[in-house]
C-alpha positions in Angstrom: -7.7 -24.5 52.1 -5.8 -21.8 50.1 -5.6 -18.4 51.7 -6.2 -16.6 48.4 -9.0 -18.5 46.7 -8.3 -17.2 43.0 -5.2 -16.6 41.3 -3.7 -13.0 40.8 -5.1 -12.1 37.6 -8.3 -13.5 38.2 -8.3 -10.7 40.8 -6.3 -8.2 39.3 -6.7 -9.0 35.3 -4.3 -6.8 32.9 -6.9 -4.1 32.3 -7.0 -3.3 35.8 -3.3 -3.2 35.9 -2.9 -1.2 32.9 -5.1 1.2 34.9 -2.9 1.3 38.4 0.3 1.8 35.7 -1.4 4.9 33.8 -2.6 6.5 37.3 0.5 5.9 38.6 2.5 7.4 35.6 0.3 10.1 35.9 1.0 11.1 39.1 4.8 11.2 38.7 5.0 13.1 35.5 2.9 15.8 37.0 4.8 16.1 40.1 8.0 15.9 37.7 6.3 19.3 35.8 5.9 20.5 39.1 9.1 20.3 40.1 10.3 21.3 36.9 8.5 25.0 36.9 7.5 25.7 40.0 9.3 27.1 43.2 8.7 26.0 46.6 6.4 28.2 48.7 5.8 30.3 45.9 2.4 30.0 44.6 1.0 30.3 40.8 -2.5 31.6 41.2 -4.7 29.8 38.6 -8.2 30.7 39.7 -7.2 33.8 42.0 -6.8 33.0 45.8 -8.7 29.9 45.5 -6.6 27.4 43.7 -2.9 28.3 43.2 0.1 25.9 42.0 2.1 25.4 45.0 5.3 23.6 45.1 5.7 21.6 48.7 7.2 18.7 49.9 5.3 16.1 52.3 7.8 13.9 54.5 5.6 12.0 56.2 2.8 9.9 56.1 -0.5 10.5 55.1 -1.6 14.2 56.0 2.1 15.1 57.0 2.1 12.7 59.9 5.2 11.1 60.8 7.0 14.7 59.2 10.9 14.5 59.1 10.7 10.6 59.1 10.9 9.5 55.7 12.4 6.2 56.5 9.3 5.3 58.8 6.8 6.6 56.0 8.5 4.9 53.5 8.0 1.7 55.3 4.2 2.6 56.7 3.3 3.3 53.0 5.3 -0.1 51.9 3.0 -1.8 54.7 -0.2 -0.5 53.5 0.1 -1.0 49.9 0.7 -5.2 51.2 -2.5 -4.9 53.1 -4.4 -3.7 50.5 -2.8 -5.9 47.5 -3.6 -8.9 50.2 -7.1 -7.3 51.5 -8.2 -7.3 47.6 -6.7 -10.7 46.5 -8.8 -12.1 49.7 -11.9 -10.3 49.3 -12.1 -9.8 45.4 -15.8 -9.4 45.4 -15.9 -6.4 47.8 -16.0 -2.9 46.1 -15.7 -1.4 42.9 -12.8 -2.5 40.6 -12.1 0.9 39.9 -11.8 2.2 43.1 -9.4 -0.3 44.3 -8.0 0.5 40.8 -7.7 4.8 42.1 -6.2 3.8 45.4 -3.3 1.6 44.4 -2.4 4.6 41.6 -2.4 7.1 44.6 -0.4 4.5 46.8 2.2 3.5 44.1 2.7 7.6 42.9 3.6 8.6 46.7 5.8 5.3 47.2 7.5 5.4 44.1 8.0 9.1 44.4 9.7 9.1 48.2 13.0 7.3 46.4 13.5 10.4 44.3 15.6 13.3 45.1 14.1 16.5 43.9 16.3 19.3 42.3 14.3 22.5 41.6 13.8 23.7 37.9 15.8 20.5 37.3 13.8 17.2 38.3 14.4 14.2 40.4 17.4 11.9 40.3 16.9 8.3 42.2 18.5 8.3 45.8 17.4 8.9 49.2 19.0 11.2 51.8 17.9 11.5 55.5 17.4 15.7 55.3 16.5 18.4 52.4 20.1 19.7 51.2 21.8 22.3 49.4 18.6 23.0 47.2 17.8 19.3 47.1 14.5 18.1 48.3 12.9 15.2 49.9 9.4 13.8 50.3 6.5 13.7 48.2 5.5 16.6 45.8 2.6 18.6 46.5 1.3 21.1 44.3 -2.5 21.3 44.2 -3.7 24.2 47.0 -7.2 25.2 47.6 -8.8 27.8 49.9 -10.7 26.5 52.4 -12.9 28.6 54.7 -11.4 30.2 57.5 -14.1 28.4 60.2 -12.3 25.4 59.8 -8.9 24.4 61.5 -6.8 25.3 58.4 -6.8 28.5 56.6 -6.0 26.5 53.5 -6.4 23.1 52.3 -2.7 21.3 52.9 -1.4 20.9 49.4 -1.7 17.6 47.8 -1.3 15.7 44.6 -2.8 13.6 41.3 -2.0 10.6 43.8 -3.9 11.9 46.9 -6.8 12.4 44.6 -6.7 9.1 43.3 -7.0 7.8 46.7 -9.7 10.3 48.2 -11.8 9.1 44.7 -11.1 6.0 44.6 -12.1 5.5 48.7 -15.4 7.4 48.4 -16.0 4.9 45.8 -15.2 1.8 47.6 -17.2 3.3 50.4 -20.5 3.8 48.0 -20.4 0.1 46.5 -19.7 -1.3 49.5 -23.0 0.5 51.6 -24.7 -0.5 48.1 -23.8 -4.0 48.0 -24.9 -4.5 51.5 -28.0 -2.6 51.0 -28.6 -5.6 48.7 -28.3 -8.0 50.8 
């Protein structure tokens, strides 16, 4: 018995792969634009204080865990992506394909972003360093900044990016479709 019952392109057809690539490209382009036009921790108000564009860099993993350990974060992201690919391949009928495509787009976008050193106002160069240096930054680019009710633990929700949005929306879609599939049984 084979571990994967279906061929790769049966589980990941071309339209699915194109969707993942498109989501990843949109994420990387928006991050590049943020690096060119925003300055770290200098917010640009879009909807007053409620929604701002604030350039930050997350050197950690999900929600900033393992901050300051970029290689650990990179390794954990790589493992998470491999687990996602294998899990979906092993369980191809579980959840909605759009949810999987969104989650994978976000995962790939943030993973690729970790390989670039960012130079404010200039763009990004391929490379990897341990710490920030001479106006250059490492870490995933985050720039979407929303106000959050003061009664929660944060005054503001942590800044995030398009990839994070893809992962969040994709996970909600997967959870809802899996719940609906379970209820049908």
